[in-house]
C-alpha positions in Angstrom: 0.0 0.0 0.0 1.4 3.4 -1.0 1.2 6.0 1.7 1.0 9.6 0.4 1.1 12.8 2.3 -0.8 15.6 0.6 -0.4 19.1 2.0 -0.3 22.8 1.0 2.5 24.6 2.8 4.0 28.0 2.6 7.7 28.9 2.3 7.9 29.2 6.1 6.2 25.7 6.4 2.9 27.2 7.7 0.0 24.9 7.0 -2.7 26.5 9.1 -3.9 29.3 11.3 -6.8 28.9 13.8 -7.6 25.5 12.4 -8.1 26.9 8.9 -6.0 27.4 5.8 -4.5 30.9 5.7 -5.1 31.3 2.0 -7.6 30.5 -0.7 -6.3 28.6 -3.7 -9.1 27.3 -5.9 -6.8 25.4 -8.2 -5.2 23.6 -5.3 -8.5 22.7 -3.8 -9.6 21.3 -7.2 -6.3 19.2 -7.4 -6.8 18.0 -3.9 -10.4 16.8 -4.6 -9.4 15.1 -7.8 -6.4 13.4 -6.3 -8.0 12.1 -3.1 -11.5 11.3 -4.3 -12.4 7.7 -4.0 -9.7 7.0 -1.4 -9.4 6.6 2.3 -7.9 9.7 4.0 -6.3 9.7 7.4 -6.3 12.8 9.6 -6.3 14.0 13.1 -9.4 15.1 14.9 -8.7 18.9 14.5 -8.2 18.5 10.8 -11.4 16.5 10.5 -13.3 19.1 12.4 -11.9 21.9 10.2 -13.6 20.3 7.2 -17.0 20.7 8.8 -18.2 17.3 7.4 -16.6 14.2 6.0 -15.1 15.0 2.6 -17.4 13.8 -0.2 -16.5 10.6 -2.0 -13.7 9.8 0.6 -13.7 7.6 3.7 -12.3 9.4 6.7 -10.1 7.7 9.3 -9.9 10.1 12.2 -7.1 9.7 14.8 -8.0 10.9 18.3 -7.2 9.8 21.9 -10.8 10.6 22.8 -12.5 7.2 23.1 -16.0 8.8 23.1 -15.4 10.8 19.9 -17.9 9.7 17.2 -17.6 10.0 13.4 -20.5 9.5 10.9 -21.4 6.1 9.8 -19.1 4.7 7.1 -16.1 6.5 8.6 -13.6 5.4 11.3 -12.2 6.6 14.6 -8.9 5.2 15.7 -6.5 5.9 18.5 -3.2 6.0 16.6 -1.5 6.3 13.2 -0.5 2.7 13.5 -4.1 1.7 14.0 -5.2 3.8 11.1 -2.6 2.3 8.7 -3.5 -1.2 9.9 -7.2 -0.5 9.2 -6.5 0.7 5.7 -4.1 -2.1 5.0 -6.7 -4.6 6.1 -9.0 -3.3 3.4 -6.5 -4.2 0.7 -6.4 -0.7 -0.7 -3.6 0.3 -3.0 -3.1 3.9 -1.6 -4.0 6.0 1.4 -3.7 9.8 1.8 -2.5 11.5 5.0 -4.2 14.9 5.4 -2.6 16.2 8.6 -2.4 18.0 10.8 1.1 18.8 12.0 1.4 16.0 14.6 0.0 13.4 12.2 2.4 14.5 9.4 5.3 14.2 11.8 4.3 10.7 12.8 3.5 9.6 9.2 6.6 11.0 7.5 8.9 7.9 8.3 6.2 5.6 6.7 5.5 7.8 3.7 6.3 6.7 0.1 5.1 9.9 -1.7 4.7 13.6 -0.9 2.3 15.8 -2.9 3.2 19.3 -1.7 1.5 22.5 -2.9 4.4 24.8 -2.2 2.9 28.3 -1.8 5.1 31.3 -2.7 4.2 33.2 0.4 5.1 33.3 4.1 1.8 34.0 5.9 1.4 34.0 9.7 0.2 30.7 11.1 0.2 28.6 14.2 0.6 25.1 12.6 3.6 24.0 10.6 4.7 21.2 8.4 7.7 19.3 9.7 11.1 20.1 8.2 12.0 17.7 5.4 15.3 16.1 4.5 15.0 16.7 0.7 18.0 14.4 0.3 15.6 11.5 0.9 13.2 12.6 -1.8 13.3 12.7 -5.6 11.1 15.3 -7.4 9.1 13.6 -10.1 6.8 16.3 -11.2 6.0 20.0 -10.8 3.0 22.0 -12.0 3.1 25.7 -11.5 0.0 27.9 -10.8 -0.2 31.6 -10.7 -2.0 34.2 -8.6 -5.3 35.3 -10.0 -8.8 36.2 -8.9 -9.3 32.6 -7.6 -5.9 32.0 -6.2 -4.3 34.2 -3.5 -0.7 33.3 -4.3 1.5 31.7 -6.9 2.1 28.0 -6.0 3.6 24.8 -7.4 2.2 21.3 -6.9 5.3 19.1 -6.6 5.3 15.4 -6.3 8.2 13.7 -4.5 8.9 9.9 -4.3 11.1 8.5 -1.5 14.5 7.6 -2.9 15.2 3.8 -3.0 16.8 2.5 0.2 16.1 5.7 2.1 13.9 6.1 5.2 13.3 8.9 7.6 
């Protein structure tokens, strides 16, 4: 099973502020929806709550230590990243996406095969950060550039990285 982190991050590694995205990038949201639709998505409770509802056409696996936290029917609550990955693996799925937040990204990074990073050409204020990456462990395999316009607050590039063979975090 391929484990993919998908994230939008600014130059300063900001990924959020007040449990929201600190930007609006319509092209990135469209890419995110197209890429993750039809898949299981793993996220922490705060990230799940920031979406308002489960994302359409995706199965949410929500990590929380709160044993009484409930998720809608057809979605899953688990206690750890290990439990989330075991659940998805037991379904025989070819790929799972990790949606965050910061703590989940940090825990998932050593297990990740692919990164899809929307690198935003800005440094907004924020209170949540993507962990520092050792880019020596990753090979860039594609890059698509997008430019600021009426629907996108900033220039950004969607870059896909694959873990280099024989490397682990």
